[in-house]
C-alpha positions in Angstrom: 62.2 96.7 85.0 65.5 98.6 83.7 66.0 98.2 80.0 69.5 97.5 78.3 69.2 101.0 76.7 69.2 102.5 80.4 72.0 100.4 81.2 74.2 101.3 78.0 73.2 105.2 78.7 74.1 104.7 82.6 77.4 103.4 82.1 78.5 105.9 79.6 77.2 108.8 81.8 79.5 107.2 84.6 82.2 106.5 82.5 82.3 110.5 81.3 82.7 111.1 85.0 85.8 109.1 85.1 84.5 106.4 87.1 86.5 103.4 87.3 85.1 99.8 86.0 84.8 99.2 89.7 83.2 102.2 90.9 80.6 102.1 88.0 79.7 98.5 89.0 79.1 99.6 92.3 76.9 102.4 91.5 74.9 100.3 89.0 74.2 97.8 91.5 73.4 100.5 94.2 70.6 101.6 91.6 69.1 98.3 91.1 70.8 97.2 87.7 71.4 93.3 87.6 72.6 90.9 85.0 70.2 88.4 83.6 70.6 85.8 86.2 69.7 88.4 88.7 73.2 88.8 90.1 75.4 92.2 91.1 77.0 93.5 88.1 80.7 93.5 88.8 83.5 95.3 87.1 84.3 92.5 84.7 80.7 92.8 83.7 81.2 96.6 82.9 84.4 96.3 81.1 82.7 93.6 78.8 79.8 96.0 78.4 81.9 99.1 77.3 83.8 96.9 74.6 80.5 95.5 73.3 79.3 99.1 73.1 82.4 100.9 72.0 82.7 102.9 75.2 86.5 103.5 76.0 88.2 103.4 79.3 88.1 107.0 81.0 91.5 107.2 80.1 92.8 110.2 77.5 95.1 108.9 75.1 96.7 111.0 72.4 98.0 108.4 69.7 97.8 105.4 71.6 99.9 107.2 74.5 98.5 109.2 77.7 98.4 113.1 77.4 102.0 114.5 78.1 100.2 117.3 80.6 96.9 116.9 82.1 94.1 119.6 82.2 95.1 120.3 86.1 98.8 121.2 84.9 100.2 117.8 86.2 102.4 115.7 83.8 101.7 111.9 82.7 105.0 109.6 83.1 105.6 110.5 79.1 105.4 114.1 80.0 107.9 113.9 82.7 110.2 111.9 80.4 110.1 114.4 77.5 110.2 117.5 80.2 113.2 116.2 81.8 114.7 114.0 79.3 114.6 110.5 81.3 113.6 107.2 80.5 110.6 105.8 82.2 112.5 103.5 84.6 114.0 106.6 86.1 110.3 108.1 86.5 109.1 105.1 87.8 112.2 104.8 90.2 111.5 108.5 91.6 108.2 107.4 91.9 108.7 104.6 93.9 111.3 106.3 96.1 108.5 108.4 97.0 110.3 111.4 95.3 107.6 113.0 93.0 104.7 114.6 94.1 102.4 112.1 92.1 98.8 110.4 92.4 96.7 107.9 90.6 93.1 108.1 91.2 93.0 104.0 91.2 95.4 101.3 90.7 96.4 100.8 86.9 95.2 104.6 85.9 97.7 107.0 84.6 99.8 109.0 86.9 99.3 112.7 87.7 102.8 114.5 88.4 103.2 117.9 89.9 106.5 119.5 88.7 107.6 122.9 89.2 109.3 124.9 86.3 112.5 125.1 88.3 112.2 121.2 89.4 112.1 120.3 85.9 115.3 122.5 84.9 117.3 121.3 87.6 116.0 117.6 87.0 117.0 118.2 83.5 120.3 119.4 84.7 121.1 116.3 87.0 119.9 114.2 84.2 122.4 115.3 82.2 125.3 114.6 83.9 126.8 111.4 83.0 128.6 109.9 85.9 128.8 106.5 86.3 128.8 106.8 89.9 125.3 108.7 89.6 124.1 105.7 87.5 124.7 103.0 90.5 123.7 105.2 93.3 120.2 105.7 91.5 119.7 102.3 91.5 120.2 102.0 95.2 119.5 104.8 97.2 118.4 108.4 95.7 121.3 110.6 96.0 121.2 113.8 98.3 121.4 115.9 95.4 118.3 114.5 94.0 116.3 114.8 97.0 117.5 118.3 97.2 116.2 119.1 93.7 112.9 117.3 94.2 112.2 119.0 97.8 109.1 121.2 97.3 107.8 122.7 100.5 107.2 119.4 102.3 110.5 118.6 103.8 108.4 116.2 106.1 108.2 113.8 103.0 111.9 113.2 103.6 112.4 113.3 107.3 112.5 109.3 107.5 114.8 109.2 104.9 
C-alpha cells in the first residue's frame, strides 16, 4: 500500500516538473494512488493536497506577478506590457487576433510571447502614436500597419485575414 508521505513526495516531484494538476492526477492514478474511498485522484484533489502541503502551483511569480521574461527568452503578458509600453488589454487583443507568436502550456497558465527586438521597437513606436483613428481601428480589426509590424517569418499565419 502506498503511503501518504509517498503521495506528498510524488506530488512535489511532478509539480517541480511543471505538470498541471490535471496531468498530476492522471499520473498518480496510473501509478496506483487512490483516495481513501478507493476512487481515482482528480485535479481538484491534487489542488487541495498542494495547498494542504504548501506546494505552490507550478507558476513562477515575482512579487505576486508572472516574471516579465521567461528562461527561454519569451515574454509574459506583463513583460510585453513593460517592453512595449501598452496596456494589458492591448496585448490580449493582439493575442485574440493571432498577431503575436504566443503559447500557453495549458488553459489558465501564463502566456509565453516570442518577440524580437525589432518587433519591440516597432510596436513601441506604433503604440506611441496617439491617433483616435488607431484606437477605434484597434477595437474592430488590426490595422495593416500593425500586421506588418508583427509579421515574423511566417506570412501564412496572416493569409486568411
